[in-house]
Structures are given as structure tokens and as C-alpha cells.
C-alpha positions, -999 to +999 in steps of 0.1 A: +175-256-648+204-276-633+239-271-645+245-308-640+218-330-656+213-365-643+241-388-656+230-411-683+239-447-685+277-451-689+289-457-725+297-493-734+332-504-728+353-500-760+365-531-776+402-536-774+426-564-778+452-574-753+488-571-764+515-591-747+550-579-753+572-605-769+599-622-748+627-603-764+612-569-757+613-569-719+622-592-689+595-617-678+569-603-654+564-636-636+600-644-627+621-632-597+655-620-610+688-627-595+705-594-586+741-592-597+760-563-579+784-545-603+792-510-591+812-503-622+819-467-634+820-465-672+828-428-674+837-401-648+847-365-652+839-333-633+806-329-652+794-364-661+794-398-644+779-429-660+778-461-639+764-496-638+752-503-603+738-538-610+723-563-634+692-585-630+696-620-644+667-641-656+664-676-670+662-662-706+682-630-704+697-602-684+689-566-677+718-541-672+709-511-651+727-481-665+726-448-646+741-413-654+743-379-638+755-347-653+764-314-636+761-279-651+793-263-661+802-229-646+803-213-680+768-225-690+740-200-689+706-210-676+693-210-711+721-233-724+715-257-694+678-258-702+685-264-739+708-293-729+683-309-705+655-305-730+676-322-758+683-351-735+647-355-725+637-359-762+661-388-769+642-420-774+653-456-769+664-460-805+684-428-808+677-393-820+674-377-854+711-371-852+727-405-848+757-391-829+735-373-803+713-401-790+722-429-766+739-458-784+741-491-766+759-522-777+769-557-765+797-578-780+791-614-771+816-642-767+807-657-801+815-624-818+778-613-823+772-576-818+738-564-805+728-527-807+698-504-802+706-486-835+683-489-865+656-505-844+628-479-851+612-500-878+615-534-862+585-557-864+575-564-828+555-595-840+587-611-854+611-628-831+648-619-838+675-644-831+689-620-804+680-585-792+692-557-770+662-535-760+667-503-739+640-491-715+641-455-704+638-452-666+631-415-668+651-387-653+649-355-633+670-327-620+672-290-612+692-259-623+725-275-615+723-313-622+703-338-641+702-376-640+686-405-657+688-442-665+683-470-689+676-507-683+692-527-712+674-560-717+696-586-735+677-616-748+681-646-748+705-659-722+740-648-730+765-673-743+793-683-719+825-663-723+837-627-723+813-598-727+818-562-737+792-535-731+795-502-750+777-469-746+779-434-760+758-402-762+768-371-779+741-350-763+756-354-728+792-355-740+797-392-734+823-407-758+822-443-768+830-462-736+834-499-732+831-521-701+846-556-703+834-586-683+857-617-683+828-641-682+790-641-684+784-668-658+772-644-631+745-633-656+731-668-662+703-684-642+699-721-643+662-722-636+635-696-634+624-685-599+586-679-599+576-644-587+540-653-577+534-679-550 
């Protein structure tokens, strides 16, 4: 008797429906963005650095690339470090169970509107908001002495002309509310889409 009987006919393909993310949820996948170098440090101390290396501008919005790196403190035991890293890894895009611990992102627009990732867990993805700020976790990694990660913050639709303020905080990694001001949004605006595919 064979351990491996002859394979039978493959099962039928399961029926599934295609889901296309709405325009406010992520940058367009068929458009080549304009890279805007920023190299701005939002926060820096001996154990934590948060910076904004660049943004990617599209015809209908802009994605801000936020990166952070933390370093283990001399007084932290290996267990304390592991607990901290594990707590950071469990933080989702719309915050943690403790509002003060999760990543909080916000944009203050020139017209006074305030966009934030808070209280977004129950949002209806089928409905189109007037404006949205949607964070996308870029993952992270590290070792016994340092850990780093990143978020891409998609702001939709195109930003109104004028000054812009970007705010971020995260209690889990010891980041107080920090604000970065831009005098004008013109660098983040694209006049016409650039097709990605030939």
C-alpha cells in the first residue's frame, strides 16, 4: 500500500469577489509619484530618533514616509527590552487599547481642518469621507540593542494650498507630541498624474 495515493482532481477554485481599495485608503497603484526630499528630524534624543526622509506626491494626495529608531537604555534588562519591542509590534494603524500608547498621527491643513488616525477602527471602507489620513505600517525589525520601524501616511485628497502641520506621538516608545511645520503645500501637489505603466 502506498503512503501517497494518486492525487485526485484538484478542487474547484473557490468563488471570491475582487475588492479594490477606495481612493482615500492608499496611493494609486497606476501612477508614478513625485519624490519630495525632506530629511527632517521630528524628534531626537539618545534613545529615540523619529524622522521624515521624504514624501511622495500624487495627483490626488501625498504619502509622508515616517521612520523611527529606538535604542535600548543601559538600565533596561533584556526582559524589559523584549517587553517594549513586543508592545510596539502589537500597535496597529488606528492605535492601541490604551490611546496614549499607540501611534497617533495628525495633519492640520491650511483651511483649519484636522485629519487624524484616531477613532478610525469602525470606519466604513465603502463610504468616501471628505478627507482622510490613513497610516500604513511598513514593518520593523531589530535586535537586542535597537529596533526600527516606519509608517507611510496617506493624505487624501490633494492638500489645499497654504501652511501644513504634521503631528505625531507614541507613548509606547516615549515619543511626546511632536509637530513639524511646512510653510506651504505646493511641493506636495502634482499638476497631472504620471502614468506608471507604459
